[in-house]
N, C-alpha and C positions, 0 to 999 in steps of 0.2 A: 466344619472348621474352614474359615476363608483363607484366601491367599495372603491377606495381611498377617494373620496369626502364623501361618506357615513361614513366611519370610522372617518374622521375629524369631522363631525357633531356629531356623537355619542360620541366621546371623548370629544369634546367641551362641549356639554350639561352635560356630566357626571362629569366634573372636574372643571368647571369655578365657583368655590365657593369662595367668598371673604367676610370676616366678615365686616359687616357695622352696624353702630349704636350700637357698642358694649357696653353693660351694664352688669356689674357683679351682682351676687346675693347679694354681699355686698352693692352695690349701692342701690338695691331695699330696703334692710332692713334699710340702713342708711338715706333714705329720708322718703317717706311715709307721715304720718299724719302731717298736719300743725295746723288745728283748728277743735275742736270737741265740744267746748263750755261747757265743763264739769268742768271748774275751779269753785270752790265754791265762791259765792259772800260774801264779807266781809261786814257785816252789820255796821261796824264801819266807813265805807267810803261810806256814802249814795249817794254821787255825782258820784260814780264810780261803775260800774257793772263789777267786775273782770271776771264774766262768759262770757262776750263778747270777752275776750282775745285780746283786743286791737282794735276791730272793733267799728266803730261809723258812724254816718251820715256823708256823704262825704261833704255836703254843696254845691254840684254842681247839684242840681236838685230838684225834688219835693217829696223826701221821707219825710214822716211824723214822723216816729219813728222807733227805733230799740231796741230790748230787747232779753233776752233769754226766752225760752219757753220749755215746756215738750211736745208740739205738734211737729210733723214732725221730730222727731229725727231718724237718720239712723245710728248714731255711738254714743253709750252710751244712755243717757236719756234726753239730752237737745239739742236744736237747736238754731239758731239765727233767731228771728222773725222780719221781715221787713214789714212796712206798707208804701205804696206809693200812692201819688196823681196821677191824670191823666197826661199823656204826657210822654216824654222821660226824663230819669233821671239817673244819676249815684247815686245810692241810698246810698251805704255804702262802706267804704274802710278801709284799715289798712296799716300802714307802719312800717317797721323794719329797724334798722341800726346797730344792734349787736345781739348776742345771737344765740340760736340754730336754730330758724327759719331763721334768716339771713344766717346762714351757709348753710342751706338746699337750699335756693334761689341761693346762690353763686355757689354751686356745680352744680345745674341745669343750671345756666347761662353759665357754662363752657362746657355743652353738651346739648344744647337746643334740638337737634334732638332726644335725648334719653329719653325724658320725655313728659308726658301729665299733665296738670292741671285738676284735677277732683273734682267735688262736687255734692251733691245731692240737688235738689230743690223739696220741697214737698208742695202740696196744699191740704188743708183740707176743710171740708164743710163750715168753717167760712171764707175762703179766699175771697169769692165774696159776702158773705151774707149781708155785711153792706153797699155796694155801691148801689146807686139808679139805675144804669144801667151798665151792664158789658161791653158794647161797642162791638167792632168787633175783637180785638186782644189783647193778652198779651204775651210779648216776653221778654227774658232775654239777657243781654249783659255782656261782661267781658272786662276789660282793665287791663294792667300792667303799671308800671312805674319804671324807674331807671335813672341813669345818662344819658343814651341814649339807644335806640332812644326815641323820645318823645311820650309817651302815646300810644303804640300800642294797638289796640282794635279789638275785635271780636264781631260781632253783630248777633243777632238771633241764639244763641247757643242752643235754645230749639225750638221745634215746637210750634205752637200757643197753649198756655196753657189756653185759655179762657174757664172758667167753667169746667176745668179739676180737677179731684181728684186723688191723688196718688203721688208716688215718681218718679221724672224724673232725671235720671243721666245725668250729663254734663261732656264731655271730650274734652279738647282743646289741640292740639299739642303746645308745648312750642315754636316751630318755628313760630307760629302765634302770640305769645306774647313775642317777643325777649327782653330780659333784659340783661344789661351789666354785665360782670363778674367784680368782685371787685368794684361794685357800692357803693357809699356812703350810699345808702338806697335802699330798695325794697318796692313797693307798689302794692297792689291788689285792684281793684275796681269791685264791682258787681252792675249792673244797670238793668233797665227794661224800657219797652215802652208799653203804654196801651192807650186805647181810652175810658176808663170807665167814668161814671159820678159819682162824689163823693157822699157819703151819706149825709143825712140831716145835719149832724154836721161835715161835712168835712172828713168823714171816707173814707179810700182807700182800695185798694186790699192788702191782707196780704199773704205773702209767707214765707216759712221756708227754711233756708240753713243750711247744716250740712256736716261733713266729708269732709272738704276741704283738699286736699292732692295732692302730686306729685306722679305719678305712672311711674315707670321705664318701658320703652318699652322692649320687649324681644330682645334678640340678633337675628339679621337677617343675612342671607347670600344672596349674589347677584349672579344671573346667567345671564350673559350678552348674549343677542340674536343678537343685531345688533350694530355695531359701524362704518360701512361704510369705512372699511380699506382694503377690498379685492382689490388686484390689478386688473386693467382692462386687459383683454387678447385681444390684437388688432386683433387676428385671428378669433375672433367671432363677430357675428353681434349685440351682446348685450354688455352693459357696466357692467362688473361684480361688479364694485364698488358700484352700487346701491343695491347689495345684494338682488335682487328680488323685490324691491319696485317700484311700478308703480303708475300712476295716478289712483285714486279711481273711484267709480261708480258715484260720483258727480264731475262735472268739477270744475276747478279753482286752483288746485295745480300744479304749474310748478316746476319740480324738477331739481336740479343741485347739484353737489358735491362742497363743500366749505371747507376752512380751518378755517373759523370763528367759534368760540364757541366750539371748540373741547374739550371735557372733558375726552375722552379715545382715544388715538392715535392723529392723525393729521387731520382727515377728518370728515365732518359732512354731513348730508342730509339737503340741503337747500330747504325750501318750500316758494315759491313766490306766494302769493294769491292776488296780487294787481289787477289782472283781475276780482276778485270778490270783489266789493266794501264793501259789508257788508253781514252778515248772516251766515248760517251754511252750511258746506260742508264736506262730507266724501271724502276728496280729495286724500288721499294716502292709499295704501294698499299693502300687501305682501300676495301672494296666492301660495299654493302648493297642488298638487293632487297626489294621490297614487293609491292604489288598485292593482289588479293583473297585470295591464298594466304598472305599475311603482313601482316595489318593493323597489327601492332605495328611491324614494320619500315617500313611505309609512313608511319606517324606520325613516325618518326625522320627519314625522307627528307624529308617535308614540312617539318619544322623546319629541317633543314640547308639545304634549298633556300631557304627564306625568309631565313635568316641570311646565306647567301652572296650572294643577290640584293640584300640590303640593305647589303652591305659595299662598301668601296672597295679593300681590299687583303687579302692573306693573308700572314701573317708567321710565322716560327719562328726559334728560336735554335739556333746551331750551335757545337760545340766541335770543334777540329781536333786529331787525333792524328797522330803521325809514322808513316810506313810505310817507313822506310829499309830497303833502298836504293832504293825506288821512290817517293820523296817527290814528290808532284805539284808542278809549278811553276805550275799554275793550277787552280782549282776553281770550277765553277759548279753551282748547284742550280736546278732547274726544278720546275714544277707542271703538272699537268693535272686538269681536272674534267670528267667524262663523265656525260652523262645520256641517257635513252631517250625519244625523242620520239613523238608521237601517230601519225606516219606510219611508225613502226617503224624509223626511222633513229636514229643515235647522234650526238650532238654530241661534239666532242673539243676543248675549250678548253685550249690548251697554250702554254707559254712559259717562258723562263729569266729568272733574276734577275741581279744584277751579278756580274762575275767577280772572284774573289780571286786576285790575281797574286802570284807568288813562293812559295817554300816557307814554309808556315806553321810557326811555332814550336809545339811541343807545349803544348797548353793555351790557345792563342789562341781567342777566342770572337768571334762576330759574330751579328748579326740579319739574316736574309734577309727582305726585304719585296718582295713582287711585287704590283703593282697589278693589279686585274681587267682594266684596259685592256690589259695585256701578255699576257693569256691569250686566244689567238685561235683560233677555229675557221675552217678554210679557206673555208667557204661562208657562215658565219653572222656572221663578224666577232668582235668582242671580247666577252668575258663581261660586261663592264661595260655594253655597249649591248644585247646580245641577251638576256642573263639565262638562267638555267637554266629548263627546262620545268617549270612548276607542275603538279604531279600526276605527274611522272615516277615510274615504278616501279623505277628502277635508278639508283644513284649510285656513282660511283667517284672517289676523290681519289688522285692519284699524285704521288710525289716522284722526281725524276731527279737523277742526278749526271753531271757531265761533267768529266773530269779528264785530265791529261797523265800520270798514273801511278796505281798503286793507292793508296787512301786509306782512312782510318778516321775516322768522324765520329759525334758524339752529337747528336741532335736533341731539342729540348724545346719546350714551351709553343707548340704549333701553334695558331694563333688567327686570328680575323677582326678586321680594323680597320674601323670605321664612323665616319662623322662624327656627332658628338653632336648632339642637338637643341639649338637655341638657345633661350635664355630672354631675351626682349626686356626684361623688367623686372629682370634681374639687373644692377643698376647698379654694384655693387662687384665684379662679376666673380668671385664665389666659388662659382659653379656651382649656386647655389640662390636662390630668391626668398623673402625673409623680411622681418622688421621693419627690418633694417639698410638694405634697399633703399628702404623707405618713407620712412625718415629722409632719404635722399639726394634722393628725389623732393620732399619737403617743402622742403629747402634750395634747390632750384632752381625751385620753383613760381613761375611768373610772372616770373622773372629770368634764367634760363639754361637750357641743355639737358642738365644733368646727370641729370635724370630723364625723358629723352625715350625712351619705349618704342615709340612708333608711327612714329618716323622723320620727324616733321614739323618738327623743329628747335627745339622748346620743351618745357617741362614744364608740363602743364596737366591738366585733369580727364580727358581721354581716356587719358593715360598712367597715371593712377590706376586706371582701369577695367582696363587691361592688367595692372597689378600685382595687382589683385583676382583676376583669372582665373588668374594664374600662382602666386599665393601658395601656398607649401608645396611647389612643384615643385622638382626637382633633376635633374641629369644623371648623378649617381653612384648606384650600387647596390652595396652591400657584401654579398658572398656567399662562403661557403667552398665552393669548387667542386671537383668531380672532373673526369673527362674522359669522352669517349664510351666506354662500356665495351664489352669484348668480349661478343658474344652468349653467353648463359649455357647454351645447350644445344648439344650436338654436332649435333643435327638442323638447327638454324638455321645453324650454321657451315657445314655441308655444303651447305645451300641457297644460302648466299652464294657458295661456290666454284662451284656449278653455275651460278649466274647469271653469274659472271665467265667461266666456260667457254663459256656460250652466247653471251656477247658476243664472245668471240674468234672463235667459229665464224662469227658473222655478219660 
């Protein structure tokens, strides 16, 4: 691999930053808390507990009662206490069609990828004390509703809470609870599922919910690694358009280049696993070796390791093809990242993403996002905490499929997601520090905190110094990018295959 190719990779990894999921600090402050159950109850309205702030029994399950309580509060001094009978139930819900909370829902609906729905579930010593037998599990579920789509739901949002004591935070991406922008109403449902036996007088499990809120995700930048746009050089024995991707160490992925499902450029990597009717396969991989024998390859490894260690997630786009009559009823994609450590051992950080349930319609698309916290090595923990070995002379990235039948998929825009640097003096939240931010600082000087860059609650000379330091900075970088190219020489390609073979022998 020559210096020209090395410089392309270094420049590529150094500059391919694109802002995604952009959320301003104003959005963070403008959303936030929805319900904390602190509204005082008006004793003149005995049939209405204002402290529940619009929540009530849903009527679609086995919930016994709902009230406010001073137990289990995580925001303020009160929580919502729910008691439920055995079985599956949508216990409580609330709906809004106007007002401040409606406006918050509507803002989130316009940018679902930018928010999570969060709340706390607390269990106390009395949560299971009144039931005759606790059963084998107690799980929580959440659903939303609006004009469309119909009742998206997320199940088992907690681990098994059976006989647990303490606070259990719940966080659900709003992409999993899609609600329509400008809907005539918005509804939230909290439910549960349990196998307990009711108490002698019908008593059920009691749990406490508090601090229901929208949380704005941080601004992310994308670093694209592969998009399968590299032109093939007919003078070489390899197809450069595959960009180094080969069959993995499990059989079953037949690769080809397709134009279907392209989300970056015009080409995709097609994976045809119809030869594997069902089950799990590490069927695709990219490998590269370095060390003293291959300094150019080592430079690329160093750049990839730095990028991965600085990321929070790995993402790629998928298009589903039908493989009738073996259409899968579920599909999961996974990733692994492998390095060579100084003690001559190898890390294997692996994990799977979310499951796509049901037979997918031809042309359905999705983005698979797998946090580095979900890629775990059995002895070293998660990739997010352990990190790849700096200076490793071997790196492999693998894609797995796990289906209930043969499937055909197109993969594109394989990328890293990283939290963007924050700019304290970006007062108008446009991702750069410029004269417009200075004007905001001036308007707030000495009177309010609109130009507060140092977090001390006012706009003063110290904030102006922060603006001076950051002036001209921005979190976006515009670049016309390619992807990690296939090695341009057959000798290097053979070297990569030898490295992979050596790894398998070890």
